[in-house]
C-alpha positions in Angstrom: 0.0 0.0 0.0 2.6 2.7 1.0 5.1 1.9 -1.8 2.4 2.0 -4.5 1.3 5.3 -3.1 4.8 6.6 -3.5 4.9 5.4 -7.1 1.6 7.2 -7.9 2.6 10.5 -6.2 6.0 10.5 -7.8 4.7 10.4 -11.3 1.2 12.0 -11.0 1.9 14.6 -8.3 -0.5 15.4 -5.4 -3.4 16.8 -7.3 -3.6 14.0 -9.9 -2.9 11.4 -7.2 -5.8 12.6 -5.1 -8.0 12.6 -8.2 -6.9 9.0 -9.0 -7.8 7.9 -5.5 -11.1 9.6 -5.7 -12.0 8.0 -9.1 -10.8 4.6 -8.0 -12.6 4.6 -4.7 -15.7 6.1 -6.3 -15.8 3.1 -8.7 -15.1 0.7 -5.8 -17.6 2.5 -3.5 -20.4 2.2 -6.0 -19.5 -1.5 -6.5 -19.3 -2.1 -2.8 -22.8 -0.8 -2.4 -24.0 -3.2 -5.1 -22.1 -6.1 -3.5 -23.6 -5.3 -0.1 -27.1 -5.2 -1.6 -26.8 -8.5 -3.3 -25.0 -10.1 -0.4 -27.9 -9.2 2.0 -30.7 -10.4 -0.3 -30.2 -14.1 0.3 -27.9 -16.9 1.2 -24.4 -16.7 -0.4 -22.3 -19.7 -1.3 -18.7 -20.1 -2.6 -17.6 -17.9 -5.5 -18.2 -14.3 -4.2 -18.8 -12.0 -7.1 -19.2 -14.9 -9.5 -22.0 -16.4 -7.3 -23.8 -13.1 -7.1 -23.6 -12.4 -10.8 -24.6 -15.9 -11.9 -27.6 -16.1 -9.6 -28.7 -12.6 -10.7 -27.9 -12.4 -14.4 -28.1 -16.2 -15.2 -25.5 -18.8 -16.2 -24.2 -17.0 -19.4 -23.2 -13.8 -17.7 -22.2 -15.6 -14.5 -20.0 -18.2 -16.3 -18.3 -15.7 -18.6 -17.7 -13.1 -15.8 -16.6 -16.0 -13.5 -13.8 -16.9 -16.0 -12.8 -13.2 -16.2 -12.8 -12.8 -12.4 -10.8 -16.0 -12.1 -8.2 -14.6 -14.6 -8.2 -11.3 -12.8 -7.4 -13.0 -9.5 -4.8 -15.2 -11.0 -3.1 -12.3 -12.7 -3.5 -10.3 -9.5 -1.7 -13.0 -7.5 1.1 -13.1 -10.0 1.3 -9.3 -9.9 1.8 -9.3 -6.1 4.3 -12.1 -6.2 6.3 -10.1 -8.8 6.0 -7.1 -6.6 7.3 -9.1 -3.7 10.2 -10.4 -5.8 11.1 -6.8 -6.7 11.1 -5.8 -3.0 13.3 -8.8 -2.1 15.7 -8.2 -4.9 15.9 -4.5 -4.0 16.7 -5.4 -0.4 19.0 -8.4 -0.9 20.0 -8.5 -4.5 23.5 -8.1 -5.8 23.8 -4.6 -7.3 23.9 -4.6 -11.1 27.4 -4.6 -12.5 28.9 -6.6 -9.5 29.7 -10.3 -9.7 29.7 -10.9 -6.0 27.5 -9.4 -3.3 28.5 -7.9 0.0 26.8 -8.0 3.3 23.1 -8.8 2.9 23.2 -8.3 -0.9 23.7 -11.9 -1.9 20.8 -12.8 -4.3 21.7 -12.9 -8.0 19.6 -10.7 -10.3 18.4 -12.0 -13.7 15.1 -12.9 -15.3 15.5 -16.6 -14.5 16.6 -16.0 -10.9 13.7 -13.6 -10.3 11.4 -16.3 -11.8 12.9 -18.8 -9.3 12.3 -16.4 -6.4 8.7 -15.9 -7.5 8.1 -19.6 -7.8 9.4 -20.2 -4.3 7.2 -17.4 -2.9 4.2 -18.7 -4.8 4.8 -22.2 -3.4 4.7 -20.7 0.1 1.3 -19.2 -0.8 0.2 -22.6 -2.2 1.0 -24.3 1.1 -1.0 -21.9 3.1 -4.0 -22.2 0.8 -3.8 -26.0 0.7 -4.1 -26.1 4.5 -7.4 -24.3 4.3 -9.3 -21.2 4.9 -8.9 -21.3 8.7 -5.0 -21.1 8.6 -5.4 -18.4 5.8 -7.6 -16.3 8.0 -5.2 -16.6 11.0 -2.3 -15.7 8.7 -4.0 -12.7 7.3 -5.0 -11.5 10.7 -1.4 -11.7 11.8 -0.3 -9.9 8.7 -3.0 -7.2 9.4 -1.4 -6.6 12.8 2.0 -6.3 11.2 0.8 -3.9 8.5 -0.9 -1.7 11.1 2.3 -1.6 13.1 4.3 -0.7 9.9 1.8 2.1 9.0 2.2 3.5 12.5 6.0 3.4 12.2 5.9 5.1 8.7 3.6 7.9 10.0 5.9 8.5 12.9 8.9 8.4 10.6 7.6 11.3 8.5 7.8 13.5 11.7 10.7 11.9 13.5 13.3 11.4 10.7 15.7 14.3 10.0 16.4 15.4 6.4 18.7 13.0 4.7 20.2 12.1 1.3 19.3 8.7 -0.1 21.7 7.3 -2.7 19.9 5.4 -5.5 21.4 2.8 -7.8 19.6 2.6 -11.1 20.2 -0.4 -13.5 21.5 0.5 -17.0 22.3 -1.5 -20.0 26.1 -1.1 -19.4 26.1 -1.2 -15.6 24.5 1.0 -12.9 24.0 4.7 -12.5 23.8 6.4 -9.1 21.4 9.2 -8.3 20.4 11.0 -5.1 17.0 11.4 -3.7 16.2 13.6 -0.7 14.0 13.3 2.3 13.6 17.0 3.2 11.2 16.7 6.1 8.2 18.9 5.9 9.0 21.6 3.4 6.7 24.0 1.5 9.1 24.0 -1.5 9.0 20.2 -1.7 5.2 20.3 -1.5 5.0 22.9 -4.3 7.4 20.9 -6.5 5.2 17.7 -6.0 1.8 19.3 -6.7 1.8 18.8 -10.5 2.4 15.7 -12.5 5.7 14.8 -14.1 5.6 11.4 -15.8 8.9 9.7 -16.6 10.2 6.3 -17.4 9.5 3.4 -14.9 13.0 2.4 -13.9 11.9 -1.3 -13.6 10.5 -1.7 -17.1 11.8 1.3 -19.1 8.3 2.2 -20.2 7.1 5.8 -20.2 4.4 6.3 -17.6 1.1 8.1 -18.2 -2.0 8.9 -16.2 -3.6 5.6 -17.4 -0.6 3.4 -16.7 -0.1 4.8 -13.2 -3.8 4.5 -12.5 -3.7 0.9 -13.6 -0.9 0.1 -11.1 -2.6 2.0 -8.3 -6.0 0.4 -8.9 -4.5 -3.0 -8.3 -3.7 -2.0 -4.8 -7.4 -1.4 -4.2 -8.8 -4.7 -5.4 -8.2 -6.5 -2.2 -11.5 -5.1 -0.9 -13.3 -7.9 -2.8 -11.3 -10.6 -1.0 -14.0 -10.9 1.7 -16.7 -11.6 -0.9 -14.5 -14.1 -2.6 -14.5 -16.0 0.6 -18.3 -16.0 0.9 -18.4 -19.8 1.0 -16.0 -19.9 4.0 -17.8 -17.2 6.1 -20.3 -18.2 8.8 -22.5 -15.2 8.1 -21.6 -13.7 4.7 -24.6 -11.4 4.6 -23.5 -9.9 7.9 -19.7 -10.0 7.4 -19.3 -8.9 3.8 -21.0 -5.4 4.1 -19.3 -4.5 7.4 -15.9 -5.8 6.4 -15.9 -4.5 2.9 -17.1 -1.0 3.7 -14.6 -0.7 6.6 -11.8 -1.8 4.3 -12.8 0.8 1.7 -13.0 3.7 4.2 -9.7 2.7 6.0 -7.6 2.3 2.8 -9.0 5.5 1.2 -8.0 7.5 4.2 -4.6 5.9 4.5 -3.9 6.5 0.8 -4.8 10.2 1.0 -2.9 10.7 4.2 0.3 9.0 2.8 0.0 11.0 -0.4 0.0 14.3 1.4 2.8 13.3 3.7 5.0 12.0 0.9 4.5 15.2 -1.2 5.4 17.4 1.7 8.6 15.5 2.7 10.1 13.6 -0.3 11.5 15.1 -3.5 10.5 13.8 -6.9 13.7 11.8 -7.6 13.2 9.8 -4.4 9.6 9.0 -5.2 10.2 8.1 -8.8 13.5 6.3 -8.7 13.3 4.3 -5.4 10.0 2.4 -4.8 11.5 1.2 -1.5 12.3 4.7 -0.1 10.1 4.2 3.0 12.6 1.7 4.3 15.4 4.4 3.9 13.5 7.0 5.9 12.0 4.8 8.5 13.0 5.0 12.2 13.0 1.1 12.1 13.8 0.0 8.6 13.6 -3.8 9.2 9.9 -3.5 10.3 9.1 -1.7 7.1 10.7 -4.4 5.0 8.8 -7.1 7.0 5.6 -5.1 6.6 6.0 -4.7 2.8 6.7 -8.4 2.4 3.8 -9.4 4.7 1.3 -7.2 2.9 2.3 -8.3 -0.5 2.4 -11.9 0.4 -1.1 -11.5 2.0 -2.4 -9.9 -1.2 -0.9 -12.8 -3.3 -2.5 -15.4 -1.1 -5.8 -13.5 -1.1 -5.9 -13.5 -4.9 -4.8 -17.1 -5.1 -7.4 -18.4 -2.7 -10.1 -16.2 -4.3 -9.2 -17.6 -7.7 -9.5 -21.1 -6.4 -12.9 -20.5 -4.8 -14.2 -19.0 -8.1 -12.8 -22.0 -10.1 -14.4 -24.4 -7.6 -17.8 -22.6 -7.9 -17.6 -22.7 -11.7 -16.8 -26.4 -11.6 -19.6 -27.2 -9.2 -22.1 -25.4 -11.3 -21.2 -27.6 -14.4 -21.2 -24.6 -16.8 -18.2 -25.9 -18.7 -19.0 -29.6 -18.5 -16.0 -31.9 -18.1 -13.5 -29.2 -18.7 -13.5 -28.3 -15.0 -14.5 -31.6 -13.5 -11.1 -31.9 -11.8 -11.6 -28.7 -9.8 -14.6 -30.2 -8.0 -12.4 -32.4 -5.8 -12.2 -31.3 -2.2 -10.4 -32.5 0.9 -12.1 -34.1 3.9 -12.6 -30.7 5.5 -14.2 -29.3 2.3 -11.2 -27.3 1.1 -11.1 -27.4 -2.8 -7.5 -28.6 -3.1 -7.6 -29.3 -6.8 -9.0 -25.9 -7.6 -6.1 -24.4 -5.5 -3.6 -26.4 -7.4 -5.0 -25.6 -10.8 -5.1 -21.9 -9.8 -1.5 -22.1 -8.6 -0.5 -23.6 -12.0 -2.1 -20.7 -13.9 -0.4 -18.2 -11.7 2.9 -19.9 -12.3 2.4 -19.5 -16.0 1.6 -15.8 -15.6 4.9 -15.3 -13.7 6.8 -15.8 -16.9 5.7 -12.2 -17.9 8.5 -11.1 -15.5 7.6 -7.5 -14.6 5.0 -6.1 -12.3 3.8 -3.2 -14.4 3.7 -5.3 -17.6 0.5 -7.1 -16.5 -1.0 -4.4 -14.3 -3.2 -2.8 -17.0 -4.6 -6.2 -18.0 -5.4 -7.1 -14.4 -7.0 -3.7 -13.8 -9.3 -4.0 -16.9 -10.4 -7.5 -15.8 -11.3 -6.2 -12.3 -13.1 -3.2 -13.8 -15.1 -5.5 -16.0 -16.1 -7.6 -13.1 -17.0 -4.6 -11.0 -19.1 -3.2 -13.9 -21.0 -6.5 -14.1 -21.6 -6.6 -10.3 -23.2 -3.2 -10.7 -25.1 -4.4 -13.7 -26.5 -7.3 -11.7 -27.7 -5.1 -8.9 -29.1 -2.6 -11.4 -31.0 -5.4 -13.2 -32.4 -6.6 -9.9 -33.5 -3.1 -8.9 -35.0 -2.3 -12.3 -36.9 -5.6 -12.4 -38.8 -4.6 -9.3 -39.2 -8.2 -8.2 -40.9 -8.4 -4.8 -38.3 -10.9 -3.6 -35.5 -8.4 -4.1 -35.5 -6.8 -0.7 -31.9 -6.6 0.6 -31.4 -5.6 4.2 -28.7 -3.2 3.1 -30.6 -0.3 1.7 -27.9 2.3 1.0 -28.0 2.0 -2.7 -30.2 3.1 -5.7 -30.2 2.4 -9.4 -28.3 5.7 -9.7 -25.3 4.3 -7.8 -25.3 1.1 -9.9 -25.4 3.2 -13.1 -22.6 5.5 -12.0 -20.5 2.4 -11.0 -21.0 0.9 -14.5 -20.2 4.2 -16.3 -17.1 4.7 -14.1 -15.8 1.2 -14.8 -16.3 1.5 -18.6 -14.8 4.9 -18.9 -11.6 3.9 -16.9 -11.3 0.7 -18.9 -11.0 2.5 -22.1 -8.8 5.3 -20.6 -6.3 2.7 -19.4 -6.0 0.8 -22.6 -8.6 0.9 -25.4 -7.0 -2.1 -27.1 -7.0 -4.3 -24.0 -10.5 -3.1 -23.0 -11.9 -4.0 -26.5 -10.1 -7.3 -26.4 -11.5 -8.1 -23.0 -15.0 -7.2 -24.1 -14.6 -9.4 -27.2 -13.4 -12.3 -25.0 -16.4 -11.8 -22.7 -18.8 -11.8 -25.7 -17.3 -15.0 -27.0 -17.7 -16.7 -23.6 -21.3 -15.4 -23.4 -22.2 -16.9 -26.8 -20.5 -20.2 -26.0 -22.3 -20.5 -22.7 -25.6 -19.5 -24.3 -25.5 -22.3 -26.8 -23.5 -25.0 -24.9 -24.3 -24.7 -21.2 -27.2 -26.6 -19.8 -30.3 -24.7 -18.5 -30.2 -23.7 -14.9 -32.7 -23.4 -12.1 -31.3 -20.2 -10.7 -33.8 -17.9 -12.4 -33.1 -15.5 -15.2 -33.1 -11.8 -14.5 -33.8 -11.3 -18.2 -37.2 -12.8 -17.7 -38.0 -10.4 -14.9 -36.8 -7.4 -17.0 -38.7 -8.6 -20.0 -41.9 -8.9 -17.9 -41.4 -5.4 -16.5 -41.0 -3.9 -20.0 -43.7 -5.9 -21.6 -46.2 -4.9 -19.0 -45.3 -1.3 -19.4 -45.7 -1.4 -23.2 -48.9 -3.4 -23.1 -50.4 -0.7 -21.0 -49.3 1.8 -23.7 -50.8 -0.3 -26.5 -54.2 1.5 -26.8 -56.9 -0.4 -28.8 -58.6 2.9 -29.4 -55.7 4.0 -31.5 -55.8 1.0 -33.9 -55.8 1.8 -37.6 -56.4 -0.4 -40.6 -53.0 0.6 -42.0 -51.3 -1.2 -39.2 -53.6 -4.2 -38.9 -51.9 -7.6 -38.5 -53.4 -11.1 -38.1 -53.5 -12.3 -34.5 -54.3 -15.9 -34.6 -55.9 -18.3 -32.2 -55.4 -21.9 -33.5 -57.5 -24.5 -31.8 -55.7 -27.8 -31.5 -57.3 -31.0 -30.2 -54.1 -33.1 -30.3 -50.8 -31.7 -31.6 -49.9 -35.1 -33.0 -52.3 -34.6 -35.8 -51.7 -30.9 -36.3 -47.9 -30.3 -36.6 -48.0 -29.0 -40.2 -51.1 -26.9 -39.5 -49.3 -25.3 -36.5 -46.3 -24.5 -38.8 -48.5 -23.2 -41.5 -50.4 -20.8 -39.2 -47.0 -19.6 -37.9 -46.3 -18.4 -41.5 -49.7 -16.6 -41.6 -49.3 -14.6 -38.4 -47.0 -11.8 -40.0 -45.3 -10.8 -36.7 -48.7 -10.8 -34.9 -50.0 -12.7 -31.9 -50.1 -16.4 -32.2 -51.9 -18.5 -29.6 -52.3 -22.3 -29.6 -55.6 -23.1 -27.8 -56.7 -26.4 -26.4 -59.9 -27.4 -24.6 -59.9 -30.2 -22.1 -63.3 -31.6 -21.5 -63.4 -32.1 -17.7 -65.1 -30.6 -14.7 -62.8 -29.0 -12.1 -65.4 -29.6 -9.4 -64.9 -33.3 -9.8 -61.1 -33.2 -9.8 -58.6 -32.9 -6.9 -56.4 -30.4 -8.8 -56.0 -28.6 -12.1 -55.1 -31.2 -14.8 -53.8 -28.5 -17.2 -50.7 -27.6 -15.2 -48.8 -30.9 -15.9 -49.6 -30.5 -19.6 -48.2 -27.0 -19.9 -44.6 -28.1 -20.1 -45.4 -30.5 -22.9 -47.1 -27.8 -25.0 -44.2 -25.3 -24.4 -41.7 -28.0 -25.4 -43.8 -28.6 -28.6 -43.6 -24.9 -29.4 -39.8 -24.9 -28.9 -39.2 -28.0 -31.0 -41.5 -26.9 -33.8 -39.7 -23.5 -33.7 -42.9 -21.5 -33.9 -43.5 -18.1 -32.1 -46.6 -19.0 -30.2 -48.2 -18.7 -26.8 -50.1 -21.6 -25.3 -53.6 -21.2 -23.7 -55.3 -24.2 -22.2 -58.7 -24.3 -20.6 -61.2 -26.6 -19.0 -64.8 -26.6 -20.2 -67.9 -28.9 -20.3 -67.9 -28.7 -24.1 -65.5 -27.7 -26.9 -67.8 -24.8 -27.9 -67.8 -23.3 -24.4 -64.0 -23.7 -24.2 -63.4 -21.9 -27.5 -65.7 -19.1 -26.4 -63.7 -18.8 -23.2 -60.4 -18.6 -25.1 -61.9 -16.0 -27.6 -63.0 -13.9 -24.7 -59.9 -14.2 -22.5 -56.8 -14.9 -24.6 -54.3 -12.1 -24.9 -53.9 -8.9 -23.0 -54.8 -5.3 -23.8 -54.2 -4.6 -27.5 -52.8 -8.0 -28.1 -55.9 -10.2 -28.5 -56.7 -12.8 -31.2 -58.7 -11.3 -34.1 -58.7 -14.5 -36.1 -59.9 -18.0 -35.2 -58.3 -21.0 -37.0 -59.9 -24.4 -36.9 -59.1 -27.7 -38.5 -61.8 -29.0 -40.9 -64.6 -31.2 -39.6 -64.6 -34.4 -41.7 -64.5 -38.2 -41.3 -60.8 -38.6 -42.2 -58.7 -40.4 -39.5 -56.0 -38.1 -38.2 -52.4 -39.0 -39.0 -49.5 -38.6 -36.5 -47.6 -35.7 -37.9 -45.2 -35.5 -35.0 -43.8 -38.9 -35.7 -42.8 -37.8 -39.2 -41.7 -34.2 -38.3 -37.9 -33.5 -38.6 -37.8 -32.1 -35.1 -38.8 -35.5 -33.7 -37.2 -37.9 -36.0 -33.5 -37.5 -35.0 -31.8 -40.4 -33.3 -31.8 -38.6 -29.9 -35.4 -37.6 -30.0 -38.5 -39.6 -29.3 -42.1 -38.4 -29.4 -43.3 -38.7 -25.8 -44.1 -35.1 -24.9 -47.1 -36.3 -22.9 -49.7 -36.1 -25.6 -52.3 -38.9 -25.9 -52.5 -41.1 -29.0 -54.7 -40.0 -31.8 -58.3 -41.2 -32.0 -58.9 -44.2 -34.2 -61.2 -44.2 -37.2 -64.1 -45.7 -35.2 -63.6 -43.6 -32.1 -66.4 -41.0 -31.6 -65.5 -37.3 -32.0 -65.5 -34.9 -29.1 -67.8 -32.5 -30.8 -70.7 -32.8 -33.2 -71.1 -31.2 -36.6 -73.7 -28.8 -35.2 -71.3 -27.7 -32.4 -68.5 -27.2 -34.9 -70.5 -24.9 -37.0 -71.8 -23.2 -33.8 -68.1 -22.4 -33.0 -67.8 -20.7 -36.4 -71.0 -18.7 -35.8 -69.9 -17.7 -32.3 -66.6 -16.4 -33.6 -68.3 -14.3 -36.3 -70.7 -12.9 -33.7 -67.7 -11.8 -31.7 -66.3 -10.1 -34.8 -63.5 -12.5 -35.2 -62.3 -13.6 -38.6 -62.5 -17.3 -39.2 -60.2 -19.7 -41.1 -61.0 -23.4 -41.7 -58.0 -25.4 -42.7 -58.5 -28.7 -44.6 -55.8 -31.3 -45.4 -53.0 -29.0 -44.3 -51.3 -32.1 -42.8 -50.7 -33.2 -46.4 -48.8 -29.9 -47.2 -45.1 -30.8 -47.4 -43.8 -27.2 -47.3 -40.1 -28.3 -47.6 -40.8 -30.2 -50.8 -42.9 -27.4 -52.2 -40.2 -24.9 -51.6 -37.4 -27.2 -52.9 -39.1 -27.1 -56.3 -39.3 -23.3 -56.2 -36.9 -22.9 -59.1 -39.0 -24.3 -61.9 -41.9 -24.0 -61.8 -42.4 -22.0 -58.6 -45.2 -23.2 -56.3 -48.5 -21.4 -56.7 -51.1 -20.2 -54.3 -54.6 -20.3 -55.8 -57.0 -17.6 -54.5 -60.8 -17.7 -55.2 -62.1 -14.5 -53.7 -65.8 -15.2 -54.8 -68.4 -17.0 -52.8 -68.7 -20.2 -54.8 -71.8 -21.2 -52.8 -73.6 -18.0 -53.8 -73.0 -17.4 -57.5 -75.9 -15.0 -57.8 -74.2 -12.5 -55.4 -70.6 -12.9 -56.5 -68.5 -9.9 -55.6 -64.7 -9.3 -55.5 -64.5 -6.2 -53.3 -66.6 -7.0 -50.3 -65.0 -7.2 -46.8 -64.6 -11.0 -46.9 -63.0 -11.1 -50.3 -60.5 -8.4 -49.4 -59.7 -10.3 -46.2 -59.1 -13.4 -48.2 -56.8 -11.5 -50.5 -54.9 -10.1 -47.5 -54.3 -13.5 -46.0 -53.0 -15.0 -49.2 -50.7 -11.9 -49.6 -49.5 -12.3 -46.0 -48.6 -16.0 -46.7 -46.8 -14.9 -49.8 -44.8 -12.3 -47.7 -43.5 -15.0 -45.3 -39.9 -15.8 -45.9 -40.5 -19.4 -46.7 -43.2 -18.5 -49.3 -41.7 -15.5 -51.1 -40.9 -17.4 -54.2 -44.5 -18.7 -54.5 -46.7 -17.1 -57.1 -50.2 -15.8 -56.3 -52.8 -16.7 -58.9 -56.2 -15.0 -58.6 -59.3 -16.6 -60.3 -61.9 -14.3 -61.8 -65.2 -16.2 -62.5 -66.9 -14.7 -65.5 -70.1 -15.3 -67.4 -70.9 -14.7 -71.1 -72.1 -11.3 -71.9 -70.8 -9.6 -68.7 -67.7 -7.8 -70.2 -65.1 -10.1 -68.7 -62.2 -7.8 -69.7 -63.7 -4.8 -68.0 -64.1 -7.0 -64.8 -60.4 -8.1 -65.2 -59.2 -4.5 -65.6 -61.2 -3.5 -62.5 -59.7 -6.3 -60.5 -56.2 -5.5 -61.7 -56.6 -1.9 -60.6 -57.8 -3.1 -57.2 -54.7 -5.3 -56.9 -52.5 -2.4 -57.9 -54.1 -0.1 -55.3 -53.6 -2.8 -52.7 -49.9 -3.4 -53.8 -50.6 -7.1 -54.2 -48.6 -8.9 -56.9 -50.8 -11.6 -58.5 -51.6 -13.2 -61.8 -55.3 -13.0 -62.8 -56.9 -15.9 -64.6 -60.3 -15.7 -66.2 -62.5 -18.8 -65.5 -65.8 -19.2 -67.5 -68.4 -20.7 -65.2 -71.6 -20.4 -67.2 -72.2 -24.2 -67.0 -71.8 -24.1 -63.3 -74.2 -21.2 -62.7 -76.7 -22.8 -65.1 -77.0 -25.7 -62.6 -77.6 -23.2 -59.8 -80.4 -21.4 -61.8 -82.1 -24.7 -62.6 -82.2 -25.5 -58.9 -83.5 -22.1 -58.0 -86.4 -22.4 -60.6 -87.4 -25.8 -59.2 -87.4 -24.5 -55.6 -90.4 -22.5 -54.3 -90.1 -18.7 -54.2 -87.1 -18.6 -56.6 -84.4 -16.0 -56.6 -86.6 -13.1 -57.6 -87.2 -12.2 -54.0 -83.6 -12.0 -53.2 -82.1 -10.1 -56.1 -82.3 -6.7 -54.5 -81.1 -7.8 -51.1 -77.8 -6.9 -49.5 -74.8 -9.0 -49.0 -76.2 -10.2 -45.7 -78.6 -12.5 -47.7 -75.9 -15.2 -47.5 -76.9 -15.6 -43.8 -80.5 -16.6 -44.6 -81.5 -20.3 -44.6 -83.0 -20.0 -48.2 -79.5 -19.6 -49.6 -78.2 -22.9 -48.1 -81.3 -24.8 -49.2 -81.1 -23.5 -52.7 -77.6 -24.7 -53.4 -77.7 -28.3 -54.7 -75.1 -31.0 -54.2 -74.8 -31.2 -58.0 -73.9 -27.5 -58.2 -71.4 -27.8 -55.3 -69.7 -30.8 -56.9 -69.5 -28.9 -60.2 -67.9 -25.9 -58.4 -65.4 -28.3 -56.7 -64.5 -29.8 -60.1 -64.0 -26.3 -61.5 -61.5 -25.4 -58.8 -59.8 -28.8 -59.1 -59.3 -28.5 -62.9 -57.2 -25.3 -62.6 -53.6 -26.4 -63.2 -50.8 -26.7 -62.3 -51.9 -28.0 -58.9 -51.1 -25.3 -56.2 -49.3 -25.7 -52.9 -52.4 -24.3 -51.1 -55.8 -22.9 -52.1 -57.7 -20.0 -50.4 -61.5 -20.2 -50.8 -64.3 -17.9 -49.7 -66.1 -19.2 -46.5 -69.8 -18.1 -46.4 -71.5 -17.3 -43.1 -73.3 -20.2 -41.4 -77.1 -20.0 -41.8 -79.1 -18.4 -39.1 -81.2 -21.5 -38.7 -79.2 -23.9 -36.5 -81.0 -26.9 -37.9 -79.2 -26.2 -41.3 -75.8 -26.4 -39.7 -75.2 -30.0 -40.9 -76.2 -29.2 -44.4 -73.9 -26.1 -44.4 -71.0 -28.3 -43.3 -71.9 -30.9 -45.9 -71.7 -28.3 -48.6 -68.3 -27.1 -47.4 -67.1 -30.7 -47.4 -68.3 -31.2 -51.0 -66.7 -28.0 -52.1 -63.3 -28.8 -50.7 -63.2 -32.5 -51.3 -60.0 -33.7 -52.9 -58.6 -30.2 -53.3 -55.5 -30.9 -51.1 -54.3 -28.2 -48.7 -57.2 -25.7 -48.6 -58.0 -22.7 -46.4 -61.6 -21.4 -46.2 -61.6 -17.8 -45.2 -64.3 -15.4 -43.8 -63.4 -11.9 -42.8 -65.5 -9.5 -40.8 -63.2 -6.5 -40.4 -61.5 -4.1 -42.9 -57.9 -5.1 -43.2 -56.7 -3.4 -46.4 -55.7 0.2 -46.9 -54.8 2.2 -50.0 -53.7 5.2 -47.9 -50.0 6.1 -47.3 
């Protein structure tokens, strides 16, 4: 502590030194507040800052910062060992240029000798750490007493020592050079001379010093305040001990640094401060005690970083974030000491010792520590912003402002110290984040991202005002009813393409009575449905409900699904027919790999003879209910036969087509192309064509014309409509005189005829007379007309008429729909009730 203060004051001067201390301790102070808040919010385990970050921000951030913190502690330990070697060599080394030493100067000086001394000192740290945390705690307490005694001696020496000249031997390439430093005692001239900065070469490395490089060296002397949190797994009451111990350490060291800086500037000249880092020994009233104190403090810091690194490595290994890579670090002694983690940390420190000089690695260590401190502040900030009720630390002396200031201070200083090293560290952190995101197993710690997303989504949902909706920004919001996902895998995927960044909900009705059950049967099914959504890679929510009938269940979901402005506006149903469902999940690529089976908790599909859960009348009633609620309706038939991958593989020649029939084929006497339902049908076909997987498909629009009705004028009118709506589509004229002739014959045979209805509005399609006047012969002819249009499309869109008002005609209505779509392949019947197209800018 004192020697690094002399280094800082010597190069930076008093003003800049005090500014450095203020900046460093501002960053540390903000971080300490965050550490104390997290430490008092629950039980802490081994790993210190890593444990806090991983449990707050999740495994990706925790694991990547854990590695960075481990490296910071490893490099910090090497830094202190190298500092101790410099102090030992300075005291007992043979002066440069001499072959033999005299007196106590007996230690040879060279790179390899200094590496040997560092290895021996590191081995001593290893022995203490292998014994365990208890002997380390006793050793550090003894060292604390020694350091306090040394500080007292130094403070007394500034007042008691008389002015003296201190000869300084400086190593040079061709020998040594002698310079003289002066301890002047308290002198106003000396103080004036030391007020401003005067950066020169560091005599140990030959590098030119600057504000950032001096700050980097100084900041490493402040990182010991995290030693207590690193030992969180060895403390009896970490939530009690960490805040008190850490805050006390910060206040004590800050006061000592500032006091020493003022005393040094007032008593020591610049040469002594810059050229002799061991000058305190020369001016002390009892030099051996200063030497012992420097050795003890540096050795304690090295041990602290080594044992901190081992605890972080042990915590990383125990959490299994890196799989088998760290399995060796899990091994502990009988007393619980992670001996293998200590040994592995020692090996890494030994490798770092090859760098050779203290100030060489100081900037890297500082950047690593700053990055860790920034992330600790980020963790606390995220917890505070998430506003989770369970975040209620007993330490309340922090706000989100302190967290934000801590993050900003860390980031600014990182790039001031070394932009290249800071960028490289952030890049390394990003790589670790991505690797852990894709490779690490899921955790049960809880993800702060989920809490933050919830907080933001709630806020923006409240801002989403349905009264401000405009047709220009309309998008489909789908509720797809699924009885059993085994028979609906391709339909689920198809509707995912239709949603166009809108809401997509998978709905399911379970026919049970909660009064007769001991618990909710839907909760165990929820995970299976969510796993299905993940494996099919669709962006959908899941909404399950209990009801006495399917119709009641669908009503519930139409009323309750969604929140605020995000509610389903379109109901999608599979078609009601007699075909036996096929298990699409068994053939789906997501479930056919060697590692995957198809359990997922869904029941087997019903057999051909098994009765259905709803009747034809109830099915049509669901369609009628949705239209009464002003929901658009889509009925999807044979979508399970749509092999989208095959259709798109042949996209080169010829491209797949989407056939669109925007006319009510069941009501030829009121055929229109510009009513609300037709425009909605066009919109849905266009939306499908806009999906990435369907962009190469070609829209083909069929215009049914009769002789004597100016077909080219109708075509031009339709083409202009498509142009106004910005829809790219081919128009194909289809003569259907023969088809309509069948319809008129039926109408003439039926009582009343069509004369009564000719002047009625579009709503006439609701009336029972319309359903009864369409014969099976006509519907089969319309089906044949649609089927004959070649080449066969990937999917067809047809107009879905409203169900009749007379519920007794529901089976007939469904029968006509079945005849109309029989054998057409993948077909979507569409009925729209709301305006969805806009020609405005």
